[in-house]
C-alpha positions as CSV (number, residue, x, y, z in Angstrom):
1,M,10.3,-97.7,95.7
2,E,8.6,-96.8,92.3
3,I,7.3,-100.1,92.2
4,K,6.0,-100.0,95.6
5,K,3.8,-96.8,95.2
6,M,2.6,-98.3,92.2
7,K,1.2,-101.3,93.8
8,V,-0.2,-99.4,96.7
9,T,-2.3,-97.0,94.0
10,Y,-3.4,-99.8,92.2
11,Y,-5.1,-101.3,95.1
12,I,-6.4,-97.9,96.8
13,L,-7.8,-97.9,92.7
14,V,-9.6,-101.5,93.1
15,I,-10.8,-100.6,97.0
16,L,-12.6,-97.6,95.6
17,F,-13.5,-99.7,92.7
18,L,-15.0,-102.1,94.6
19,V,-16.7,-99.7,97.0
20,T,-17.9,-97.5,94.3
21,S,-19.6,-100.7,92.5
22,C,-21.4,-102.1,95.8
23,T,-22.4,-98.4,96.5
24,T,-24.0,-96.8,93.2
25,P,-26.6,-99.6,92.5
26,K,-28.3,-99.7,96.2
27,E,-27.9,-95.5,95.6
28,E,-30.0,-95.9,92.3
29,K,-32.6,-98.6,93.5
30,K,-33.1,-96.6,97.0
31,P,-36.6,-94.8,96.8
32,P,-37.0,-91.1,97.4
33,N,-39.1,-90.3,100.4
34,I,-42.2,-88.1,99.5
35,I,-43.5,-85.1,101.3
36,I,-47.3,-83.8,100.3
37,F,-47.5,-80.6,102.9
38,L,-51.2,-79.9,102.1
39,V,-52.7,-76.9,103.4
40,D,-56.7,-76.5,104.1
41,D,-58.4,-73.4,102.7
42,M,-55.0,-72.1,101.4
43,G,-55.7,-70.3,98.2
44,L,-53.3,-69.0,95.5
45,M,-53.1,-65.4,97.3
46,D,-52.7,-65.9,101.1
47,T,-48.7,-66.1,100.3
48,S,-46.0,-63.5,100.0
49,V,-45.1,-65.9,97.1
50,P,-46.6,-64.3,93.8
51,F,-48.1,-67.2,91.8
52,L,-50.0,-65.2,89.0
53,T,-47.6,-64.0,86.2
54,D,-47.6,-61.4,83.9
55,E,-47.8,-61.2,79.9
56,N,-43.8,-62.1,80.0
57,G,-44.3,-65.1,82.1
58,N,-42.8,-63.2,85.3
59,P,-44.4,-63.8,89.0
60,K,-46.6,-60.8,89.3
61,K,-47.3,-59.5,93.1
62,Y,-50.5,-58.4,94.0
63,P,-52.2,-56.6,97.3
64,L,-52.5,-59.6,99.2
65,N,-48.9,-60.7,98.5
66,K,-47.7,-58.0,100.5
67,Y,-49.2,-59.0,103.4
68,Y,-48.9,-62.3,104.1
69,R,-45.6,-63.5,105.3
70,T,-44.3,-66.9,104.3
71,P,-40.5,-66.9,104.2
72,N,-40.2,-70.9,103.7
73,M,-42.4,-70.7,100.4
74,E,-40.1,-67.9,99.1
75,K,-37.6,-70.5,99.9
76,L,-38.7,-73.1,98.8
77,A,-40.1,-71.7,96.2
78,K,-36.7,-70.4,95.0
79,Q,-35.2,-73.7,95.1
80,G,-37.5,-75.5,93.4
81,I,-40.7,-75.0,90.8
82,R,-44.4,-73.0,91.3
83,F,-47.5,-73.7,89.4
84,S,-49.1,-70.7,88.4
85,N,-52.2,-72.7,86.9
86,F,-52.7,-75.6,89.4
87,Y,-56.1,-76.7,90.3
88,A,-58.3,-78.6,93.0
89,H,-61.8,-79.2,93.3
90,S,-63.5,-76.0,95.2
91,V,-64.3,-77.8,98.4
92,C,-61.9,-80.2,100.4
93,S,-63.0,-83.9,100.7
94,P,-63.3,-84.2,96.5
95,S,-59.8,-82.6,96.6
96,R,-58.4,-84.9,99.4
97,T,-59.8,-88.1,97.7
98,S,-58.4,-87.1,94.1
99,I,-55.2,-86.7,95.8
100,L,-55.2,-90.1,97.6
101,T,-56.8,-92.2,93.8
102,G,-55.4,-89.7,91.1
103,Q,-59.2,-89.5,90.1
104,N,-61.9,-86.7,89.1
105,S,-64.5,-86.3,92.3
106,A,-67.3,-87.3,89.3
107,R,-65.2,-90.4,88.6
108,H,-64.7,-91.6,92.3
109,G,-67.9,-90.0,93.4
110,V,-67.1,-88.0,96.6
111,T,-68.5,-84.6,95.3
112,N,-68.6,-82.8,98.2
113,W,-67.2,-82.1,101.3
114,I,-68.1,-85.4,103.6
115,N,-70.4,-84.3,106.7
116,S,-69.5,-86.4,109.3
117,E,-73.0,-87.0,110.6
118,N,-75.1,-87.1,107.9
119,N,-75.5,-87.1,104.1
120,N,-75.5,-83.9,102.8
121,K,-76.4,-84.8,99.3
122,T,-78.3,-81.3,99.9
123,K,-82.2,-81.0,98.3
124,F,-81.4,-81.8,94.3
125,G,-78.1,-83.8,94.6
126,P,-77.9,-86.9,93.2
127,K,-79.0,-90.1,95.7
128,D,-76.2,-92.3,94.7
129,W,-73.0,-89.7,95.5
130,N,-70.2,-91.3,97.1
131,W,-71.2,-89.9,100.5
132,K,-69.5,-93.0,102.2
133,G,-65.8,-91.7,101.1
134,L,-63.1,-94.4,101.0
135,T,-62.9,-97.8,101.7
136,K,-60.7,-99.9,102.8
137,E,-60.5,-101.5,99.0
138,S,-60.3,-98.4,97.3
139,V,-56.8,-98.3,95.6
140,T,-54.9,-95.7,97.1
141,L,-51.6,-94.1,96.5
142,P,-50.3,-94.4,100.4
143,R,-51.1,-98.1,99.9
144,V,-49.5,-98.5,96.6
145,L,-46.5,-97.0,98.6
146,Q,-47.2,-99.2,101.6
147,K,-47.1,-102.2,99.3
148,A,-43.4,-101.3,98.0
149,G,-41.8,-101.0,101.5
150,Y,-43.2,-97.3,102.1
151,K,-44.0,-96.5,105.8
152,T,-46.9,-94.4,105.2
153,I,-47.7,-91.4,107.5
154,H,-50.4,-89.4,107.9
155,V,-50.7,-86.0,109.5
156,G,-53.5,-84.1,110.9
157,K,-56.8,-83.2,108.8
158,A,-58.1,-86.4,107.2
159,H,-61.9,-85.9,105.8
160,F,-62.0,-89.0,104.0
161,G,-65.4,-90.7,105.1
162,P,-68.3,-90.0,107.5
163,F,-68.5,-91.6,111.4
164,N,-68.5,-94.9,111.2
165,S,-66.8,-95.3,107.6
166,D,-63.9,-97.2,106.6
167,G,-62.7,-93.7,105.8
168,E,-63.5,-92.4,109.1
169,D,-59.6,-94.1,109.7
170,P,-56.6,-93.4,107.4
171,L,-55.0,-96.9,108.7
172,N,-58.2,-98.4,106.7
173,L,-56.6,-96.8,103.7
174,G,-53.2,-97.3,103.0
175,F,-51.5,-95.1,106.0
176,D,-49.3,-97.2,108.9
177,V,-49.2,-94.2,110.5
178,N,-52.1,-91.9,111.3
179,I,-51.6,-88.7,113.9
180,A,-55.1,-86.5,114.3
181,G,-57.0,-87.7,111.4
182,S,-60.2,-88.7,111.6
183,S,-63.8,-87.7,109.9
184,I,-64.2,-83.8,110.9
185,G,-63.5,-81.2,109.0
186,H,-61.8,-78.6,110.9
187,P,-60.7,-78.4,114.5
188,G,-63.1,-78.1,118.0
189,S,-60.3,-75.5,118.8
190,Y,-56.7,-75.0,117.9
191,Y,-55.6,-74.0,121.3
192,G,-53.9,-77.1,123.8
193,K,-55.4,-75.4,126.6
194,D,-58.9,-76.4,124.8
195,G,-57.6,-79.5,124.5
196,F,-57.9,-78.6,121.0
197,G,-61.7,-79.0,121.4
198,H,-62.2,-81.6,123.7
199,I,-61.7,-79.3,127.4
200,A,-63.7,-76.0,125.1
201,G,-64.6,-75.1,122.1
202,Q,-66.8,-77.6,119.3
203,K,-66.8,-80.9,121.1
204,S,-68.1,-83.1,118.2
205,R,-65.1,-81.7,116.3
206,A,-61.9,-82.2,118.7
207,V,-58.7,-83.5,117.3
208,P,-58.0,-86.7,118.3
209,D,-54.6,-88.4,119.3
210,L,-52.7,-85.3,120.7
211,E,-53.8,-85.9,124.5
212,K,-50.3,-85.2,125.4
213,Y,-50.6,-81.6,124.6
214,H,-54.4,-80.9,126.4
215,G,-53.4,-78.5,128.7
216,K,-50.5,-76.8,127.5
217,D,-50.2,-73.7,125.9
218,I,-49.4,-75.0,122.4
219,F,-50.9,-74.2,118.9
220,L,-52.5,-77.1,116.5
221,T,-50.0,-76.5,113.9
222,E,-47.1,-76.5,116.4
223,A,-48.5,-80.0,118.2
224,L,-49.0,-81.4,114.6
225,T,-45.2,-80.6,113.4
226,L,-43.8,-82.2,116.3
227,E,-46.2,-85.3,115.9
228,A,-44.6,-84.9,112.1
229,N,-41.0,-84.9,112.6
230,S,-41.1,-87.8,115.4
231,A,-42.4,-90.0,112.7
232,I,-40.0,-88.9,110.3
233,S,-37.3,-89.6,112.7
234,Q,-39.0,-93.3,113.5
235,A,-38.9,-94.0,110.0
236,K,-35.4,-93.3,109.4
237,K,-34.7,-95.5,112.6
238,E,-36.5,-98.0,111.1
239,G,-34.8,-98.0,107.8
240,K,-37.6,-96.9,105.3
241,P,-38.4,-94.5,103.0
242,F,-41.0,-92.7,104.2
243,F,-44.6,-91.0,102.6
244,L,-45.9,-88.1,104.5
245,N,-49.2,-86.9,104.1
246,M,-48.9,-83.7,105.9
247,A,-52.6,-82.1,106.4
248,H,-52.9,-79.1,108.5
249,Y,-56.2,-78.4,109.8
250,A,-55.1,-74.9,109.3
251,V,-56.0,-72.6,107.7
252,H,-59.5,-73.5,107.7
253,A,-62.1,-71.7,110.0
254,P,-62.7,-71.5,113.2
255,F,-60.2,-68.3,112.7
256,Q,-58.1,-68.2,116.0
257,S,-54.8,-66.3,116.2
258,D,-51.7,-68.1,116.5
259,P,-50.5,-66.0,119.2
260,R,-46.5,-66.4,118.2
261,F,-47.7,-64.5,114.9
262,A,-50.3,-62.1,115.8
263,D,-48.0,-59.0,116.9
264,H,-47.3,-59.2,112.9
265,Y,-50.5,-58.1,111.9
266,K,-52.4,-55.9,114.8
267,D,-51.2,-52.5,112.8
268,S,-53.1,-54.1,109.6
269,D,-56.3,-52.4,108.2
270,K,-57.9,-56.0,108.3
271,S,-60.8,-57.3,110.9
272,N,-59.4,-59.2,113.6
273,K,-60.9,-62.4,112.0
274,A,-58.5,-61.5,109.1
275,Q,-55.2,-60.5,111.3
276,A,-56.1,-64.4,113.2
277,Y,-56.3,-66.0,109.5
278,A,-52.9,-64.3,108.9
279,T,-51.4,-65.6,111.8
280,L,-52.7,-68.7,110.5
281,V,-50.9,-68.6,107.6
282,E,-48.0,-67.6,108.7
283,G,-48.2,-70.7,111.3
284,I,-48.4,-73.2,108.3
285,D,-45.0,-71.3,107.6
286,K,-43.2,-71.6,110.0
287,S,-44.4,-75.9,109.9
288,L,-43.1,-76.1,106.4
289,G,-39.8,-74.4,107.5
290,D,-39.1,-76.9,110.5
291,I,-39.7,-80.2,108.8
292,I,-37.6,-79.2,106.1
293,Q,-34.9,-78.3,108.5
294,H,-35.8,-81.7,110.6
295,V,-35.4,-84.0,107.0
296,K,-31.9,-81.9,106.6
297,D,-30.5,-82.6,110.0
298,L,-31.6,-86.5,109.7
299,G,-29.4,-86.3,106.6
300,L,-32.1,-87.0,103.9
301,G,-33.0,-83.6,102.1
302,E,-31.1,-85.0,98.8
303,N,-33.2,-87.9,98.9
304,T,-36.8,-86.1,100.2
305,L,-39.1,-84.6,97.7
306,I,-41.8,-82.3,98.7
307,L,-45.1,-81.0,97.4
308,F,-46.7,-77.5,98.7
309,L,-50.4,-76.6,97.9
310,G,-53.8,-76.3,98.8
311,D,-57.0,-78.2,98.9
312,N,-59.1,-75.5,97.6
313,G,-59.6,-72.0,96.9
314,S,-59.1,-69.3,99.6
315,D,-61.8,-69.0,102.3
316,A,-59.7,-66.2,104.1
317,P,-62.2,-63.7,105.9
318,L,-62.0,-60.8,103.6
319,P,-65.0,-58.8,102.3
320,I,-66.8,-60.1,99.0
321,K,-67.2,-57.3,96.2
322,N,-68.5,-58.1,92.8
323,D,-67.4,-61.5,93.4
324,Y,-63.8,-60.8,94.2
325,S,-62.7,-61.1,97.4
326,S,-59.6,-63.4,99.3
327,S,-58.3,-64.5,95.9
328,S,-58.2,-61.2,94.2
329,P,-57.5,-60.8,91.5
330,L,-58.8,-63.8,90.5
331,K,-62.2,-64.1,91.1
332,G,-64.5,-66.1,93.6
333,K,-63.1,-67.9,96.4
334,K,-64.1,-71.6,98.4
335,G,-66.9,-73.0,97.1
336,N,-67.4,-71.1,94.3
337,H,-67.2,-72.1,90.3
338,W,-64.4,-68.9,89.5
339,E,-61.4,-69.5,89.4
340,G,-60.6,-68.2,92.9
341,G,-62.3,-71.4,94.0
342,M,-60.1,-73.9,92.3
343,R,-56.6,-72.3,91.6
344,V,-54.4,-73.0,94.5
345,P,-50.5,-72.5,95.5
346,F,-48.4,-75.7,94.1
347,I,-44.6,-75.7,94.7
348,A,-42.7,-78.9,94.2
349,S,-38.8,-79.0,95.1
350,W,-36.0,-81.4,96.6
351,V,-35.6,-80.6,100.5
352,T,-31.7,-80.4,99.6
353,P,-31.3,-79.9,95.9
354,N,-28.3,-81.8,94.6
355,K,-28.0,-82.2,90.7
356,N,-25.4,-84.9,90.9
357,K,-27.5,-87.0,92.9
358,T,-28.8,-90.3,91.0
359,I,-32.7,-90.0,92.3
360,Q,-32.8,-86.1,91.5
361,G,-31.5,-86.6,88.2
362,K,-34.7,-89.0,87.8
363,L,-36.7,-86.4,88.7
364,P,-34.7,-82.4,87.7
365,I,-36.4,-80.0,89.3
366,E,-36.0,-76.1,87.8
367,Q,-34.7,-74.1,90.5
368,N,-36.5,-70.5,90.5
369,G,-38.9,-72.3,88.3
370,V,-42.4,-71.1,87.0
371,Q,-44.3,-73.3,84.9
372,E,-47.3,-71.7,83.6
373,Q,-48.8,-75.0,81.9
374,I,-51.5,-76.1,83.8
375,G,-51.3,-78.6,86.7
376,T,-54.1,-81.0,88.9
377,I,-54.2,-82.5,92.1
378,L,-54.9,-85.4,90.0
379,D,-51.2,-86.1,88.6
380,F,-49.8,-86.6,92.3
381,F,-50.7,-90.4,91.6
382,P,-48.9,-91.1,88.4
383,T,-46.0,-89.0,89.2
384,L,-45.2,-90.2,92.5
385,S,-45.8,-93.6,91.4
386,R,-43.7,-93.3,88.7
387,I,-40.6,-91.4,91.2
388,A,-41.6,-93.7,93.2
389,N,-40.7,-97.0,91.0
390,V,-44.2,-98.7,92.3
391,K,-46.1,-100.8,90.0
392,I,-49.8,-98.8,89.4
393,P,-52.4,-101.9,89.3
394,K,-54.0,-102.1,86.0
395,N,-57.7,-102.4,86.9
396,I,-57.8,-98.7,87.8
397,I,-58.3,-95.7,86.0
398,L,-55.7,-92.4,86.7
399,D,-57.5,-88.9,85.1
400,G,-54.0,-87.5,86.1
401,F,-50.4,-86.9,84.2
402,N,-47.1,-87.6,85.2
403,L,-45.4,-84.2,85.7
404,K,-42.0,-84.7,85.6
405,E,-40.9,-82.8,82.3
406,Q,-43.7,-80.0,83.6
407,F,-40.9,-80.0,87.2
408,S,-38.0,-79.7,84.9
409,G,-39.2,-76.7,83.3
410,K,-40.7,-78.0,80.2
411,Q,-44.6,-78.8,78.6
412,N,-45.9,-82.0,78.8
413,Q,-47.2,-81.9,75.1
414,K,-49.0,-84.9,75.7
415,R,-51.5,-83.9,78.5
416,N,-54.8,-82.4,77.6
417,E,-55.1,-79.1,79.1
418,E,-58.0,-80.1,81.0
419,F,-60.2,-79.8,84.5
420,L,-63.4,-80.7,85.3
421,N,-64.5,-79.5,88.6
422,H,-68.4,-80.8,89.1
423,F,-70.5,-79.7,91.9
424,P,-74.0,-81.5,92.1
425,H,-74.9,-80.1,95.1
426,G,-75.7,-76.8,97.2
427,I,-75.4,-75.1,100.1
428,H,-72.2,-73.1,99.2
429,R,-71.1,-70.1,97.5
430,S,-72.0,-71.3,94.0
431,D,-75.1,-74.3,94.0
432,Y,-75.2,-77.2,91.7
433,F,-72.8,-76.6,89.2
434,T,-70.0,-78.0,86.5
435,S,-66.9,-76.2,85.5
436,F,-65.0,-77.2,82.8
437,V,-61.3,-76.2,81.9
438,K,-59.6,-77.0,78.5
439,A,-56.5,-75.2,77.5
440,D,-57.9,-71.5,76.9
441,W,-61.0,-71.8,77.3
442,K,-63.6,-72.4,80.6
443,V,-66.9,-73.1,80.5
444,V,-69.4,-73.6,83.4
445,Y,-73.4,-75.2,83.5
446,H,-75.4,-74.2,86.2
447,Y,-78.3,-76.8,86.7
448,P,-82.2,-75.8,86.6
449,V,-82.9,-76.8,89.9
450,V,-84.9,-73.4,91.0
451,K,-85.5,-71.9,87.2
452,D,-86.5,-74.0,84.4
453,Q,-83.7,-73.5,82.1
454,P,-80.0,-74.0,82.6
455,K,-77.1,-71.1,83.0
456,Y,-74.3,-70.8,80.7
457,E,-71.0,-68.5,81.3
458,L,-68.0,-68.9,79.1
459,F,-64.8,-67.1,79.4
460,N,-61.5,-66.9,77.6
461,L,-59.3,-67.6,80.0
462,K,-56.1,-66.6,78.1
463,Q,-57.4,-63.2,77.3
464,D,-59.6,-62.7,80.6
465,P,-57.6,-64.3,83.7
466,F,-59.9,-62.5,85.9
467,E,-63.3,-63.5,84.2
468,T,-64.5,-60.2,84.0
469,E,-66.6,-60.9,80.6
470,N,-68.8,-63.6,80.2
471,L,-68.9,-64.3,76.0
472,A,-71.8,-67.6,76.4
473,E,-74.2,-65.0,74.4
474,K,-71.3,-63.7,72.1
475,N,-69.7,-66.6,71.2
476,P,-72.5,-69.3,70.7
477,E,-69.9,-71.2,68.2
478,K,-67.5,-71.9,71.1
479,L,-69.9,-72.3,73.9
480,K,-71.7,-75.4,71.9
481,E,-67.6,-76.6,70.9
482,M,-67.3,-76.8,75.1
483,M,-70.4,-78.2,75.9
484,V,-70.1,-81.2,73.2
485,T,-66.8,-81.8,75.0
486,L,-68.4,-81.2,78.6
487,V,-71.0,-84.2,77.9
488,K,-68.7,-86.2,76.1
489,K,-66.2,-85.9,79.6
490,M,-69.1,-86.5,82.2
491,K,-69.6,-89.7,80.3
492,D,-66.8,-90.7,80.5
493,V,-66.2,-90.4,84.0
494,D,-69.3,-91.4,84.8
495,A,-70.7,-88.8,86.5
496,K,-74.1,-88.6,88.9
497,Y,-76.7,-85.5,88.1
498,P,-78.8,-83.3,90.3
499,E,-82.2,-85.0,90.3
500,K,-85.6,-83.0,90.5
501,D,-89.0,-84.2,91.2
502,G,-87.7,-87.5,90.0
503,E,-85.9,-86.6,86.9
504,I,-81.8,-86.2,86.0
505,L,-81.2,-82.7,85.2
506,E,-78.0,-84.1,82.6
507,L,-76.6,-81.6,80.6
508,I,-78.2,-79.7,77.7
509,V,-76.4,-78.3,75.2
510,P,-77.6,-75.1,73.4
511,E,-78.7,-75.2,70.2
């Protein structure tokens, strides 16, 4: 009898060994699903999640954090890691192009938001800036993932090129699926009853591909969420890993109230537009929660990485007082050269954290972590290529760094702690400038397009994170040092400069 039991036990162990040895290698080779959850114009303070930290590195809430309601962002931050110093470009098309290419805007040349109808270089802007945006030949993150077997999905705002260009259609850029993405930078309307602009609203900016919702009582954010979840289900049905570029039109103007959340803000002291903006934020948060829940319901949570971020500083319709507004206590907002124009919320997490999962062991993410070391939108391409185990073409230059160490709560000792924001154009909150962050210091160069002499700003971000004191005159040695470094950086990326009276206005290093 004992011998029979031993034989049975032996056979069970053999079967378990065979099953394990068959499934483990397959499991190890299975690439993760990836979601980039990108919110238009969402700044660092447009959330109930505190991203800024105190002197001890702990999250610190400010008044705006108490105004907005983003419970799903709070959950994501608790199970993942948030960055307190994450940079994007100060306007949308440069950031969106940088996410797809891994290159700084000065290198890929899309240095302004793209006007769908005309070249908006502005009066003194460089003639040869990349107004046409991305093309069929561009090396993009979705394209390299597509070649590696991913189902690549774009949902929402694209804004990668003008009308009648390659970039107008995300299908030309490496996406297998495009839902509602075109050249337009904002929706004609958020309301299904308006046909999202096709029936009423700004028809030249009508959102494409959502005809089945036209005339219905549904908000654009909800319609896009339903479509994204459907595309995820289809990818699972096909047995493919998916890359979802979930790029919401919200919270960009027009500031139309999402009726699902209007009652939450009607008794506040904010204007009607500011209340409407808050409903847009809460709608985004609901979308985040709905997509996360759908991924979990499909049993894909442990194998899905989600990255949540905004594409530039806040554009919330709040008063501007002494250059402080919707990004306060950071100075400035969307389009500005100050930190409020470029610092954005960023959270990384596995949808269902499980340290024992093989794929998560390859990219461990600290739970309830706060990363104070700089991170940028340029880091997505190298980070996601590595975790997806895809080869990066040798003929392209990437300006970002792998975020693996930083996701685990450590610092990346190899990164350069720099971010270049080059805006050689006008007609925005800040015109014709280049800003450059290097570790604790930041320099801003204002091109002499009106006056004959350039203007300089210099800030010590460690001692003065809210940019209250311009040190350009008090510390000429540091100013010169930063400008020399900036000149080298601009040469490295082959940046294009403003032009006036036939003269190219290159940087001038002060004596």
